Every structure is written in structure tokens, then in C-alpha cells.
All heavy atoms as a GROMACS GRO file, in nm:
protein
  594
    1MET      N    1   0.107  -1.471  -0.705
    1MET     CA    2   0.192  -1.584  -0.676
    1MET      C    3   0.129  -1.670  -0.565
    1MET      O    4   0.132  -1.791  -0.573
    1MET     CB    5   0.331  -1.534  -0.635
    1MET     CG    6   0.439  -1.635  -0.653
    1MET     SD    7   0.605  -1.578  -0.611
    1MET     CE    8   0.643  -1.468  -0.743
    2VAL      N    9   0.072  -1.602  -0.466
    2VAL     CA   10   0.010  -1.674  -0.355
    2VAL      C   11  -0.107  -1.759  -0.404
    2VAL      O   12  -0.124  -1.873  -0.361
    2VAL     CB   13  -0.036  -1.574  -0.247
    2VAL    CG1   14  -0.118  -1.643  -0.140
    2VAL    CG2   15   0.084  -1.505  -0.185
    3CYS      N   16  -0.185  -1.703  -0.496
    3CYS     CA   17  -0.300  -1.778  -0.550
    3CYS      C   18  -0.256  -1.904  -0.623
    3CYS      O   19  -0.316  -2.010  -0.609
    3CYS     CB   20  -0.382  -1.690  -0.643
    3CYS     SG   21  -0.463  -1.554  -0.560
    4VAL      N   22  -0.149  -1.892  -0.700
    4VAL     CA   23  -0.098  -2.006  -0.775
    4VAL      C   24  -0.050  -2.114  -0.679
    4VAL      O   25  -0.081  -2.233  -0.696
    4VAL     CB   26   0.016  -1.962  -0.870
    4VAL    CG1   27   0.082  -2.081  -0.935
    4VAL    CG2   28  -0.037  -1.867  -0.975
    5LEU      N   29   0.024  -2.073  -0.576
    5LEU     CA   30   0.072  -2.169  -0.477
    5LEU      C   31  -0.043  -2.233  -0.400
    5LEU      O   32  -0.041  -2.354  -0.374
    5LEU     CB   33   0.169  -2.100  -0.380
    5LEU     CG   34   0.304  -2.060  -0.438
    5LEU    CD1   35   0.380  -1.973  -0.340
    5LEU    CD2   36   0.384  -2.181  -0.478
    6SER      N   37  -0.142  -2.154  -0.364
    6SER     CA   38  -0.256  -2.206  -0.290
    6SER      C   39  -0.332  -2.310  -0.371
    6SER      O   40  -0.367  -2.418  -0.320
    6SER     CB   41  -0.348  -2.091  -0.251
    6SER     OG   42  -0.462  -2.140  -0.187
    7ARG      N   43  -0.355  -2.279  -0.497
    7ARG     CA   44  -0.429  -2.372  -0.582
    7ARG      C   45  -0.352  -2.502  -0.599
    7ARG      O   46  -0.408  -2.612  -0.590
    7ARG     CB   47  -0.456  -2.310  -0.718
    7ARG     CG   48  -0.528  -2.405  -0.812
    7ARG     CD   49  -0.537  -2.348  -0.951
    7ARG     NE   50  -0.574  -2.452  -1.044
    7ARG     CZ   51  -0.689  -2.455  -1.110
    7ARG    NH1   52  -0.777  -2.358  -1.093
    7ARG    NH2   53  -0.716  -2.552  -1.193
    8ALA      N   54  -0.220  -2.492  -0.623
    8ALA     CA   55  -0.139  -2.612  -0.641
    8ALA      C   56  -0.134  -2.694  -0.512
    8ALA      O   57  -0.141  -2.817  -0.516
    8ALA     CB   58   0.001  -2.574  -0.686
    9THR      N   59  -0.123  -2.627  -0.399
    9THR     CA   60  -0.121  -2.698  -0.270
    9THR      C   61  -0.251  -2.774  -0.250
    9THR      O   62  -0.250  -2.891  -0.209
    9THR     CB   63  -0.099  -2.598  -0.154
    9THR    OG1   64   0.024  -2.531  -0.174
    9THR    CG2   65  -0.098  -2.669  -0.020
   10TYR      N   66  -0.362  -2.710  -0.278
   10TYR     CA   67  -0.492  -2.776  -0.266
   10TYR      C   68  -0.500  -2.895  -0.359
   10TYR      O   69  -0.543  -3.005  -0.320
   10TYR     CB   70  -0.604  -2.676  -0.296
   10TYR     CG   71  -0.742  -2.737  -0.289
   10TYR    CD1   72  -0.804  -2.757  -0.166
   10TYR    CD2   73  -0.808  -2.777  -0.405
   10TYR    CE1   74  -0.931  -2.814  -0.159
   10TYR    CE2   75  -0.934  -2.834  -0.399
   10TYR     CZ   76  -0.994  -2.852  -0.276
   10TYR     OH   77  -1.119  -2.909  -0.270
   11SER      N   78  -0.459  -2.875  -0.483
   11SER     CA   79  -0.466  -2.982  -0.582
   11SER      C   80  -0.378  -3.100  -0.542
   11SER      O   81  -0.417  -3.216  -0.555
   11SER     CB   82  -0.424  -2.928  -0.719
   11SER     OG   83  -0.435  -3.028  -0.816
   12LEU      N   84  -0.258  -3.070  -0.491
   12LEU     CA   85  -0.168  -3.178  -0.449
   12LEU      C   86  -0.222  -3.252  -0.327
   12LEU      O   87  -0.206  -3.373  -0.315
   12LEU     CB   88  -0.029  -3.122  -0.419
   12LEU     CG   89   0.057  -3.089  -0.542
   12LEU    CD1   90   0.180  -3.009  -0.501
   12LEU    CD2   91   0.098  -3.215  -0.616
   13SER      N   92  -0.287  -3.178  -0.236
   13SER     CA   93  -0.341  -3.244  -0.116
   13SER      C   94  -0.457  -3.336  -0.152
   13SER      O   95  -0.481  -3.435  -0.083
   13SER     CB   96  -0.385  -3.140  -0.013
   13SER     OG   97  -0.500  -3.072  -0.056
   14LYS      N   98  -0.529  -3.303  -0.258
   14LYS     CA   99  -0.639  -3.387  -0.304
   14LYS      C  100  -0.588  -3.497  -0.396
   14LYS      O  101  -0.664  -3.582  -0.438
   14LYS     CB  102  -0.744  -3.304  -0.378
   14LYS     CG  103  -0.811  -3.201  -0.291
   14LYS     CD  104  -0.890  -3.266  -0.180
   14LYS     CE  105  -0.955  -3.162  -0.094
   14LYS     NZ  106  -1.017  -3.216   0.024
   15SER      N  107  -0.458  -3.487  -0.428
   15SER     CA  108  -0.388  -3.582  -0.515
   15SER      C  109  -0.449  -3.585  -0.654
   15SER      O  110  -0.505  -3.487  -0.699
   15SER     CB  111  -0.387  -3.722  -0.452
   15SER     OG  112  -0.283  -3.797  -0.509
   16GLY      N  113  -0.435  -3.695  -0.719
   16GLY     CA  114  -0.485  -3.705  -0.855
   16GLY      C  115  -0.380  -3.662  -0.957
   16GLY      O  116  -0.277  -3.605  -0.924
   17ALA      N  117  -0.408  -3.691  -1.081
   17ALA     CA  118  -0.313  -3.663  -1.189
   17ALA      C  119  -0.291  -3.513  -1.208
   17ALA      O  120  -0.182  -3.470  -1.246
   17ALA     CB  121  -0.361  -3.726  -1.318
   18SER      N  122  -0.393  -3.433  -1.183
   18SER     CA  123  -0.378  -3.290  -1.208
   18SER      C  124  -0.283  -3.225  -1.108
   18SER      O  125  -0.224  -3.121  -1.137
   18SER     CB  126  -0.514  -3.220  -1.205
   18SER     OG  127  -0.566  -3.219  -1.074
   19GLY      N  128  -0.267  -3.284  -0.989
   19GLY     CA  129  -0.177  -3.228  -0.890
   19GLY      C  130  -0.033  -3.220  -0.938
   19GLY      O  131   0.034  -3.117  -0.922
   20THR      N  132   0.014  -3.325  -0.998
   20THR     CA  133   0.151  -3.327  -1.051
   20THR      C  134   0.167  -3.226  -1.164
   20THR      O  135   0.267  -3.156  -1.171
   20THR     CB  136   0.186  -3.469  -1.101
   20THR    OG1  137   0.167  -3.561  -0.994
   20THR    CG2  138   0.329  -3.476  -1.148
   21HIS      N  139   0.066  -3.220  -1.249
   21HIS     CA  140   0.070  -3.125  -1.360
   21HIS      C  141   0.070  -2.981  -1.308
   21HIS      O  142   0.148  -2.898  -1.354
   21HIS     CB  143  -0.051  -3.149  -1.452
   21HIS     CG  144  -0.055  -3.058  -1.570
   21HIS    ND1  145   0.031  -3.071  -1.677
   21HIS    CD2  146  -0.135  -2.953  -1.597
   21HIS    CE1  147   0.004  -2.976  -1.765
   21HIS    NE2  148  -0.096  -2.902  -1.719
   22GLU      N  149  -0.014  -2.952  -1.210
   22GLU     CA  150  -0.020  -2.817  -1.155
   22GLU      C  151   0.110  -2.782  -1.082
   22GLU      O  152   0.152  -2.667  -1.082
   22GLU     CB  153  -0.141  -2.801  -1.063
   22GLU     CG  154  -0.269  -2.799  -1.144
   22GLU     CD  155  -0.388  -2.752  -1.064
   22GLU    OE1  156  -0.372  -2.660  -0.982
   22GLU    OE2  157  -0.497  -2.806  -1.086
   23LYS      N  158   0.174  -2.879  -1.021
   23LYS     CA  159   0.303  -2.855  -0.957
   23LYS      C  160   0.406  -2.808  -1.060
   23LYS      O  161   0.483  -2.715  -1.035
   23LYS     CB  162   0.353  -2.981  -0.887
   23LYS     CG  163   0.486  -2.962  -0.816
   23LYS     CD  164   0.534  -3.089  -0.752
   23LYS     CE  165   0.671  -3.064  -0.692
   23LYS     NZ  166   0.746  -3.185  -0.672
   24LYS      N  167   0.405  -2.869  -1.177
   24LYS     CA  168   0.497  -2.827  -1.284
   24LYS      C  169   0.466  -2.685  -1.330
   24LYS      O  170   0.557  -2.606  -1.356
   24LYS     CB  171   0.489  -2.924  -1.402
   24LYS     CG  172   0.546  -3.061  -1.372
   24LYS     CD  173   0.526  -3.154  -1.491
   24LYS     CE  174   0.570  -3.294  -1.457
   24LYS     NZ  175   0.545  -3.387  -1.568
   25ILE      N  176   0.339  -2.652  -1.340
   25ILE     CA  177   0.298  -2.517  -1.380
   25ILE      C  178   0.349  -2.416  -1.278
   25ILE      O  179   0.402  -2.310  -1.313
   25ILE     CB  180   0.145  -2.508  -1.398
   25ILE    CG1  181   0.101  -2.591  -1.518
   25ILE    CG2  182   0.100  -2.363  -1.411
   25ILE    CD1  183  -0.050  -2.605  -1.532
   26VAL      N  184   0.332  -2.450  -1.149
   26VAL     CA  185   0.378  -2.360  -1.042
   26VAL      C  186   0.529  -2.341  -1.049
   26VAL      O  187   0.580  -2.230  -1.035
   26VAL     CB  188   0.336  -2.413  -0.904
   26VAL    CG1  189   0.406  -2.339  -0.792
   26VAL    CG2  190   0.186  -2.402  -0.888
   27GLU      N  191   0.602  -2.450  -1.069
   27GLU     CA  192   0.748  -2.440  -1.078
   27GLU      C  193   0.789  -2.345  -1.191
   27GLU      O  194   0.877  -2.260  -1.173
   27GLU     CB  195   0.810  -2.577  -1.099
   27GLU     CG  196   0.807  -2.663  -0.975
   27GLU     CD  197   0.866  -2.801  -0.998
   27GLU    OE1  198   0.944  -2.820  -1.094
   27GLU    OE2  199   0.834  -2.892  -0.919
   28LEU      N  200   0.725  -2.358  -1.305
   28LEU     CA  201   0.754  -2.271  -1.418
   28LEU      C  202   0.718  -2.126  -1.386
   28LEU      O  203   0.798  -2.034  -1.408
   28LEU     CB  204   0.679  -2.316  -1.543
   28LEU     CG  205   0.692  -2.228  -1.667
   28LEU    CD1  206   0.839  -2.221  -1.712
   28LEU    CD2  207   0.603  -2.278  -1.778
   29PHE      N  208   0.600  -2.106  -1.330
   29PHE     CA  209   0.554  -1.972  -1.296
   29PHE      C  210   0.649  -1.904  -1.198
   29PHE      O  211   0.688  -1.789  -1.216
   29PHE     CB  212   0.413  -1.980  -1.237
   29PHE     CG  213   0.358  -1.847  -1.195
   29PHE    CD1  214   0.300  -1.762  -1.287
   29PHE    CD2  215   0.366  -1.806  -1.062
   29PHE    CE1  216   0.250  -1.638  -1.248
   29PHE    CE2  217   0.317  -1.683  -1.022
   29PHE     CZ  218   0.258  -1.599  -1.115
   30ILE      N  219   0.689  -1.975  -1.093
   30ILE     CA  220   0.778  -1.919  -0.991
   30ILE      C  221   0.915  -1.887  -1.050
   30ILE      O  222   0.973  -1.782  -1.022
   30ILE     CB  223   0.791  -2.014  -0.871
   30ILE    CG1  224   0.656  -2.035  -0.802
   30ILE    CG2  225   0.897  -1.966  -0.773
   30ILE    CD1  226   0.596  -1.910  -0.742
   31ARG      N  227   0.967  -1.976  -1.133
   31ARG     CA  228   1.098  -1.950  -1.196
   31ARG      C  229   1.092  -1.824  -1.284
   31ARG      O  230   1.181  -1.740  -1.279
   31ARG     CB  231   1.142  -2.069  -1.280
   31ARG     CG  232   1.188  -2.187  -1.200
   31ARG     CD  233   1.221  -2.305  -1.293
   31ARG     NE  234   1.261  -2.420  -1.219
   31ARG     CZ  235   1.387  -2.448  -1.186
   31ARG    NH1  236   1.483  -2.368  -1.222
   31ARG    NH2  237   1.415  -2.556  -1.116
   32GLN      N  238   0.986  -1.811  -1.363
   32GLN     CA  239   0.974  -1.695  -1.451
   32GLN      C  240   0.954  -1.567  -1.370
   32GLN      O  241   1.012  -1.463  -1.401
   32GLN     CB  242   0.859  -1.715  -1.550
   32GLN     CG  243   0.890  -1.821  -1.653
   32GLN     CD  244   0.773  -1.846  -1.748
   32GLN    OE1  245   0.658  -1.814  -1.718
   32GLN    NE2  246   0.802  -1.907  -1.862
   33ALA      N  247   0.871  -1.574  -1.266
   33ALA     CA  248   0.848  -1.457  -1.182
   33ALA      C  249   0.976  -1.415  -1.111
   33ALA      O  250   1.007  -1.296  -1.103
   33ALA     CB  251   0.738  -1.487  -1.081
   34THR      N  252   1.050  -1.511  -1.062
   34THR     CA  253   1.177  -1.481  -0.994
   34THR      C  254   1.274  -1.414  -1.089
   34THR      O  255   1.341  -1.315  -1.053
   34THR     CB  256   1.239  -1.610  -0.937
   34THR    OG1  257   1.147  -1.669  -0.845
   34THR    CG2  258   1.371  -1.583  -0.867
   35ARG      N  259   1.280  -1.462  -1.212
   35ARG     CA  260   1.369  -1.401  -1.312
   35ARG      C  261   1.328  -1.256  -1.340
   35ARG      O  262   1.412  -1.166  -1.344
   35ARG     CB  263   1.370  -1.484  -1.441
   35ARG     CG  264   1.471  -1.430  -1.543
   35ARG     CD  265   1.478  -1.514  -1.670
   35ARG     NE  266   1.351  -1.519  -1.739
   35ARG     CZ  267   1.280  -1.630  -1.759
   35ARG    NH1  268   1.324  -1.747  -1.717
   35ARG    NH2  269   1.165  -1.626  -1.824
   36ARG      N  270   1.197  -1.232  -1.354
   36ARG     CA  271   1.150  -1.096  -1.379
   36ARG      C  272   1.181  -1.004  -1.261
   36ARG      O  273   1.221  -0.889  -1.280
   36ARG     CB  274   0.999  -1.095  -1.408
   36ARG     CG  275   0.964  -1.149  -1.545
   36ARG     CD  276   0.817  -1.124  -1.579
   36ARG     NE  277   0.724  -1.175  -1.479
   36ARG     CZ  278   0.674  -1.298  -1.479
   36ARG    NH1  279   0.708  -1.384  -1.572
   36ARG    NH2  280   0.588  -1.335  -1.384
   37ILE      N  281   1.164  -1.054  -1.140
   37ILE     CA  282   1.193  -0.975  -1.021
   37ILE      C  283   1.341  -0.938  -1.017
   37ILE      O  284   1.377  -0.822  -0.993
   37ILE     CB  285   1.152  -1.051  -0.893
   37ILE    CG1  286   0.999  -1.059  -0.884
   37ILE    CG2  287   1.212  -0.986  -0.768
   37ILE    CD1  288   0.949  -1.157  -0.781
   38ARG      N  289   1.427  -1.035  -1.043
   38ARG     CA  290   1.572  -1.008  -1.042
   38ARG      C  291   1.610  -0.906  -1.150
   38ARG      O  292   1.692  -0.817  -1.127
   38ARG     CB  293   1.650  -1.137  -1.061
   38ARG     CG  294   1.650  -1.224  -0.938
   38ARG     CD  295   1.740  -1.343  -0.952
   38ARG     NE  296   1.740  -1.420  -0.829
   38ARG     CZ  297   1.741  -1.550  -0.822
   38ARG    NH1  298   1.745  -1.622  -0.933
   38ARG    NH2  299   1.740  -1.612  -0.706
   39GLN      N  300   1.551  -0.920  -1.269
   39GLN     CA  301   1.579  -0.826  -1.377
   39GLN      C  302   1.534  -0.685  -1.338
   39GLN      O  303   1.607  -0.588  -1.360
   39GLN     CB  304   1.510  -0.870  -1.506
   39GLN     CG  305   1.572  -0.990  -1.571
   39GLN     CD  306   1.488  -1.044  -1.687
   39GLN    OE1  307   1.371  -1.011  -1.703
   39GLN    NE2  308   1.550  -1.130  -1.769
   40ASN      N  309   1.416  -0.674  -1.282
   40ASN     CA  310   1.365  -0.543  -1.242
   40ASN      C  311   1.450  -0.480  -1.133
   40ASN      O  312   1.478  -0.360  -1.136
   40ASN     CB  313   1.219  -0.553  -1.196
   40ASN     CG  314   1.125  -0.582  -1.311
   40ASN    OD1  315   1.156  -0.558  -1.427
   40ASN    ND2  316   1.009  -0.635  -1.278
   41LEU      N  317   1.492  -0.560  -1.035
   41LEU     CA  318   1.578  -0.508  -0.929
   41LEU      C  319   1.714  -0.464  -0.982
   41LEU      O  320   1.768  -0.363  -0.938
   41LEU     CB  321   1.594  -0.611  -0.817
   41LEU     CG  322   1.471  -0.634  -0.730
   41LEU    CD1  323   1.496  -0.749  -0.633
   41LEU    CD2  324   1.433  -0.507  -0.655
   42SER      N  325   1.768  -0.538  -1.077
   42SER     CA  326   1.898  -0.498  -1.133
   42SER      C  327   1.884  -0.369  -1.213
   42SER      O  328   1.975  -0.285  -1.213
   42SER     CB  329   1.958  -0.609  -1.219
   42SER     OG  330   1.884  -0.628  -1.337
   43ARG      N  331   1.771  -0.349  -1.280
   43ARG     CA  332   1.747  -0.223  -1.351
   43ARG      C  333   1.739  -0.106  -1.253
   43ARG      O  334   1.788   0.002  -1.280
   43ARG     CB  335   1.619  -0.230  -1.432
   43ARG     CG  336   1.634  -0.311  -1.557
   43ARG     CD  337   1.507  -0.301  -1.640
   43ARG     NE  338   1.491  -0.423  -1.716
   43ARG     CZ  339   1.376  -0.477  -1.750
   43ARG    NH1  340   1.264  -0.419  -1.716
   43ARG    NH2  341   1.372  -0.588  -1.818
   44VAL      N  342   1.674  -0.130  -1.140
   44VAL     CA  343   1.662  -0.024  -1.039
   44VAL      C  344   1.800   0.010  -0.984
   44VAL      O  345   1.836   0.127  -0.969
   44VAL     CB  346   1.566  -0.067  -0.926
   44VAL    CG1  347   1.575   0.028  -0.808
   44VAL    CG2  348   1.424  -0.075  -0.978
   45ASN      N  349   1.878  -0.092  -0.954
   45ASN     CA  350   2.011  -0.070  -0.897
   45ASN      C  351   2.106  -0.002  -0.994
   45ASN      O  352   2.197   0.069  -0.952
   45ASN     CB  353   2.072  -0.202  -0.849
   45ASN     CG  354   2.003  -0.256  -0.726
   45ASN    OD1  355   1.947  -0.181  -0.648
   45ASN    ND2  356   2.006  -0.386  -0.709
   46ALA      N  357   2.085  -0.023  -1.123
   46ALA     CA  358   2.172   0.037  -1.224
   46ALA      C  359   2.103   0.156  -1.290
   46ALA      O  360   2.126   0.187  -1.405
   46ALA     CB  361   2.209  -0.068  -1.330
   47GLY      N  362   2.018   0.223  -1.214
   47GLY     CA  363   1.937   0.332  -1.269
   47GLY      C  364   2.020   0.445  -1.327
   47GLY      O  365   2.124   0.483  -1.274
   48ASP      N  366   1.971   0.499  -1.434
   48ASP     CA  367   2.030   0.614  -1.501
   48ASP      C  368   1.995   0.738  -1.419
   48ASP      O  369   1.878   0.766  -1.395
   48ASP     CB  370   1.973   0.622  -1.644
   48ASP     CG  371   2.019   0.744  -1.720
   48ASP    OD1  372   2.115   0.811  -1.676
   48ASP    OD2  373   1.959   0.773  -1.824
   49GLU      N  374   2.095   0.812  -1.376
   49GLU     CA  375   2.072   0.929  -1.290
   49GLU      C  376   1.981   1.033  -1.355
   49GLU      O  377   1.897   1.094  -1.288
   49GLU     CB  378   2.205   0.991  -1.249
   49GLU     CG  379   2.285   0.907  -1.152
   49GLU     CD  380   2.211   0.881  -1.022
   49GLU    OE1  381   2.146   0.972  -0.969
   49GLU    OE2  382   2.217   0.765  -0.975
   50THR      N  383   1.995   1.053  -1.485
   50THR     CA  384   1.910   1.149  -1.555
   50THR      C  385   1.765   1.104  -1.551
   50THR      O  386   1.674   1.184  -1.525
   50THR     CB  387   1.957   1.166  -1.702
   50THR    OG1  388   2.094   1.204  -1.702
   50THR    CG2  389   1.874   1.268  -1.776
   51GLU      N  390   1.743   0.976  -1.574
   51GLU     CA  391   1.608   0.922  -1.572
   51GLU      C  392   1.549   0.931  -1.431
   51GLU      O  393   1.432   0.967  -1.414
   51GLU     CB  394   1.610   0.776  -1.618
   51GLU     CG  395   1.474   0.714  -1.635
   51GLU     CD  396   1.482   0.575  -1.695
   51GLU    OE1  397   1.545   0.559  -1.800
   51GLU    OE2  398   1.425   0.484  -1.633
   52ILE      N  399   1.629   0.900  -1.332
   52ILE     CA  400   1.582   0.909  -1.194
   52ILE      C  401   1.544   1.052  -1.159
   52ILE      O  402   1.441   1.077  -1.096
   52ILE     CB  403   1.689   0.853  -1.097
   52ILE    CG1  404   1.702   0.703  -1.116
   52ILE    CG2  405   1.655   0.887  -0.952
   52ILE    CD1  406   1.819   0.640  -1.044
   53GLN      N  407   1.623   1.149  -1.204
   53GLN     CA  408   1.593   1.289  -1.177
   53GLN      C  409   1.463   1.331  -1.246
   53GLN      O  410   1.382   1.404  -1.190
   53GLN     CB  411   1.708   1.380  -1.221
   53GLN     CG  412   1.690   1.525  -1.180
   53GLN     CD  413   1.678   1.542  -1.029
   53GLN    OE1  414   1.758   1.489  -0.953
   53GLN    NE2  415   1.576   1.615  -0.985
   54LEU      N  416   1.441   1.284  -1.369
   54LEU     CA  417   1.317   1.314  -1.439
   54LEU      C  418   1.196   1.256  -1.365
   54LEU      O  419   1.092   1.322  -1.354
   54LEU     CB  420   1.321   1.258  -1.583
   54LEU     CG  421   1.404   1.338  -1.682
   54LEU    CD1  422   1.420   1.260  -1.812
   54LEU    CD2  423   1.338   1.472  -1.709
   55ILE      N  424   1.211   1.136  -1.314
   55ILE     CA  425   1.101   1.075  -1.238
   55ILE      C  426   1.072   1.158  -1.113
   55ILE      O  427   0.956   1.184  -1.080
   55ILE     CB  428   1.136   0.929  -1.202
   55ILE    CG1  429   1.138   0.843  -1.328
   55ILE    CG2  430   1.036   0.872  -1.100
   55ILE    CD1  431   1.195   0.704  -1.308
   56LYS      N  432   1.177   1.201  -1.044
   56LYS     CA  433   1.160   1.285  -0.925
   56LYS      C  434   1.087   1.415  -0.960
   56LYS      O  435   0.994   1.457  -0.891
   56LYS     CB  436   1.294   1.318  -0.862
   56LYS     CG  437   1.358   1.205  -0.789
   56LYS     CD  438   1.493   1.252  -0.731
   56LYS     CE  439   1.567   1.141  -0.664
   56LYS     NZ  440   1.698   1.186  -0.613
   57ASP      N  441   1.132   1.479  -1.068
   57ASP     CA  442   1.071   1.606  -1.109
   57ASP      C  443   0.924   1.589  -1.146
   57ASP      O  444   0.839   1.669  -1.106
   57ASP     CB  445   1.148   1.667  -1.228
   57ASP     CG  446   1.288   1.712  -1.191
   57ASP    OD1  447   1.316   1.728  -1.070
   57ASP    OD2  448   1.368   1.732  -1.284
   58LEU      N  449   0.894   1.486  -1.222
   58LEU     CA  450   0.755   1.459  -1.261
   58LEU      C  451   0.668   1.430  -1.140
   58LEU      O  452   0.555   1.480  -1.130
   58LEU     CB  453   0.749   1.344  -1.361
   58LEU     CG  454   0.800   1.374  -1.502
   58LEU    CD1  455   0.816   1.245  -1.580
   58LEU    CD2  456   0.709   1.471  -1.572
   59SER      N  457   0.720   1.351  -1.047
   59SER     CA  458   0.639   1.319  -0.929
   59SER      C  459   0.616   1.442  -0.843
   59SER      O  460   0.507   1.459  -0.788
   59SER     CB  461   0.704   1.206  -0.848
   59SER     OG  462   0.829   1.246  -0.798
   60LYS      N  463   0.714   1.530  -0.833
   60LYS     CA  464   0.695   1.655  -0.759
   60LYS      C  465   0.588   1.741  -0.825
   60LYS      O  466   0.504   1.800  -0.757
   60LYS     CB  467   0.826   1.734  -0.750
   60LYS     CG  468   0.924   1.677  -0.651
   60LYS     CD  469   1.052   1.759  -0.650
   60LYS     CE  470   1.157   1.695  -0.563
   60LYS     NZ  471   1.284   1.768  -0.566
   61ASP      N  472   0.590   1.747  -0.959
   61ASP     CA  473   0.489   1.824  -1.032
   61ASP      C  474   0.349   1.770  -1.005
   61ASP      O  475   0.255   1.846  -0.980
   61ASP     CB  476   0.516   1.821  -1.183
   61ASP     CG  477   0.643   1.894  -1.223
   61ASP    OD1  478   0.694   1.975  -1.141
   61ASP    OD2  479   0.691   1.870  -1.336
   62VAL      N  480   0.334   1.640  -1.012
   62VAL     CA  481   0.204   1.579  -0.991
   62VAL      C  482   0.157   1.602  -0.847
   62VAL      O  483   0.041   1.636  -0.823
   62VAL     CB  484   0.207   1.428  -1.025
   62VAL    CG1  485   0.081   1.357  -0.980
   62VAL    CG2  486   0.229   1.408  -1.175
   63CYS      N  487   0.246   1.584  -0.751
   63CYS     CA  488   0.209   1.603  -0.609
   63CYS      C  489   0.172   1.749  -0.580
   63CYS      O  490   0.074   1.774  -0.510
   63CYS     CB  491   0.322   1.558  -0.518
   63CYS     SG  492   0.344   1.379  -0.516
   64SER      N  493   0.249   1.843  -0.632
   64SER     CA  494   0.219   1.983  -0.604
   64SER      C  495   0.090   2.027  -0.672
   64SER      O  496   0.022   2.118  -0.624
   64SER     CB  497   0.335   2.073  -0.648
   64SER     OG  498   0.350   2.072  -0.787
   65ASN      N  499   0.053   1.962  -0.780
   65ASN     CA  500  -0.071   1.995  -0.851
   65ASN      C  501  -0.190   1.911  -0.802
   65ASN      O  502  -0.301   1.929  -0.848
   65ASN     CB  503  -0.051   1.975  -1.002
   65ASN     CG  504  -0.158   2.040  -1.085
   65ASN    OD1  505  -0.188   2.157  -1.066
   65ASN    ND2  506  -0.217   1.964  -1.176
   66HIS      N  507  -0.164   1.817  -0.712
   66HIS     CA  508  -0.266   1.724  -0.662
   66HIS      C  509  -0.328   1.644  -0.776
   66HIS      O  510  -0.446   1.613  -0.775
   66HIS     CB  511  -0.374   1.796  -0.582
   66HIS     CG  512  -0.320   1.874  -0.468
   66HIS    ND1  513  -0.272   1.814  -0.354
   66HIS    CD2  514  -0.304   2.008  -0.451
   66HIS    CE1  515  -0.229   1.907  -0.272
   66HIS    NE2  516  -0.246   2.026  -0.327
   67GLY      N  517  -0.250   1.612  -0.876
   67GLY     CA  518  -0.296   1.534  -0.991
   67GLY      C  519  -0.215   1.571  -1.113
   67GLY      O  520  -0.114   1.642  -1.104
   68LEU      N  521  -0.260   1.526  -1.226
   68LEU     CA  522  -0.189   1.557  -1.350
   68LEU      C  523  -0.190   1.708  -1.375
   68LEU      O  524  -0.285   1.777  -1.340
   68LEU     CB  525  -0.254   1.486  -1.469
   68LEU     CG  526  -0.251   1.332  -1.464
   68LEU    CD1  527  -0.328   1.275  -1.582
   68LEU    CD2  528  -0.109   1.281  -1.463
   69CYS      N  529  -0.084   1.756  -1.438
   69CYS     CA  530  -0.075   1.899  -1.464
   69CYS      C  531  -0.180   1.945  -1.565
   69CYS      O  532  -0.233   2.054  -1.555
   69CYS     CB  533   0.066   1.933  -1.512
   69CYS     SG  534   0.187   1.904  -1.382
   70ARG      N  535  -0.208   1.862  -1.663
   70ARG     CA  536  -0.315   1.889  -1.760
   70ARG      C  537  -0.402   1.766  -1.767
   70ARG      O  538  -0.353   1.655  -1.780
   70ARG     CB  539  -0.257   1.918  -1.898
   70ARG     CG  540  -0.179   2.048  -1.903
   70ARG     CD  541  -0.145   2.081  -2.042
   70ARG     NE  542  -0.262   2.144  -2.105
   70ARG     CZ  543  -0.258   2.203  -2.222
   70ARG    NH1  544  -0.146   2.207  -2.288
   70ARG    NH2  545  -0.365   2.257  -2.272
   71GLN      N  546  -0.530   1.785  -1.760
   71GLN     CA  547  -0.620   1.671  -1.766
   71GLN      C  548  -0.631   1.613  -1.906
   71GLN      O  549  -0.648   1.496  -1.924
   71GLN     CB  550  -0.760   1.712  -1.714
   71GLN     CG  551  -0.759   1.750  -1.568
   71GLN     CD  552  -0.704   1.639  -1.479
   71GLN    OE1  553  -0.735   1.523  -1.498
   71GLN    NE2  554  -0.622   1.676  -1.382
   72HIS      N  555  -0.620   1.699  -2.007
   72HIS     CA  556  -0.624   1.653  -2.146
   72HIS      C  557  -0.524   1.736  -2.225
   72HIS      O  558  -0.522   1.859  -2.214
   72HIS     CB  559  -0.766   1.671  -2.204
   72HIS     CG  560  -0.787   1.591  -2.328
   72HIS    ND1  561  -0.742   1.632  -2.452
   72HIS    CD2  562  -0.846   1.471  -2.347
   72HIS    CE1  563  -0.775   1.541  -2.541
   72HIS    NE2  564  -0.838   1.443  -2.481
   73PRO      N  565  -0.441   1.673  -2.306
   73PRO     CA  566  -0.331   1.745  -2.371
   73PRO      C  567  -0.374   1.855  -2.469
   73PRO      O  568  -0.298   1.947  -2.494
   73PRO     CB  569  -0.253   1.635  -2.443
   73PRO     CG  570  -0.344   1.519  -2.453
   73PRO     CD  571  -0.441   1.531  -2.338
   74ILE      N  572  -0.495   1.846  -2.522
   74ILE     CA  573  -0.538   1.951  -2.617
   74ILE      C  574  -0.661   2.026  -2.567
   74ILE      O  575  -0.734   2.089  -2.644
   74ILE     CB  576  -0.563   1.892  -2.758
   74ILE    CG1  577  -0.665   1.777  -2.752
   74ILE    CG2  578  -0.434   1.845  -2.821
   74ILE    CD1  579  -0.705   1.727  -2.890
   75ASP      N  580  -0.684   2.021  -2.436
   75ASP     CA  581  -0.793   2.093  -2.371
   75ASP      C  582  -0.930   2.069  -2.432
   75ASP      O  583  -1.009   2.159  -2.449
   75ASP     CB  584  -0.764   2.244  -2.369
   75ASP     CG  585  -0.648   2.277  -2.276
   75ASP    OD1  586  -0.633   2.205  -2.175
   75ASP    OD2  587  -0.575   2.373  -2.306
   76VAL      N  588  -0.959   1.947  -2.467
   76VAL     CA  589  -1.090   1.913  -2.522
   76VAL      C  590  -1.184   1.877  -2.411
   76VAL      O  591  -1.155   1.814  -2.318
   76VAL     CB  592  -1.080   1.796  -2.623
   76VAL    CG1  593  -1.216   1.752  -2.671
   76VAL    CG2  594  -0.993   1.836  -2.738
   0.00000   0.00000   0.00000
């Protein structure tokens, strides 16, 4: 997001026709990113307790094993 804003700021400061166009691109990008962030946060807040417990259990397994429990599922 920072890169997009930086590029648009530079383009607008140098003016020209592309500055206005890039500003519109940034507006669209920021709106879409904001929507995705809100959706992701609402999913986290409404988390399924069973799913959360599974994530906890899996992360404990990985941490206690210092990595994946099996490096390859069929031991090849």
C-alpha cells in the first residue's frame, strides 16, 4: 500500500496527465484493500471456536516438533 501511495504522490507532484489517472488507481486500490481488511477482521472476530482450537493444536504440534510433524506425507 505504501508503494502505491508513494508512486502516486511522486506522479502527482510531477503533475501531468498520468498523475490524475494514478490517483484514481490508488483510490480504487485503497478502497478494495480496506474492504478486504474489514472482511478479514470480521472473520477473525466471528471465529469458529472449533476451528480456533484446531489452529491452536496444530501450532503447538509444529512448535513442539520444531517444524512440520512429517516432512513428506508418504516418506519419499
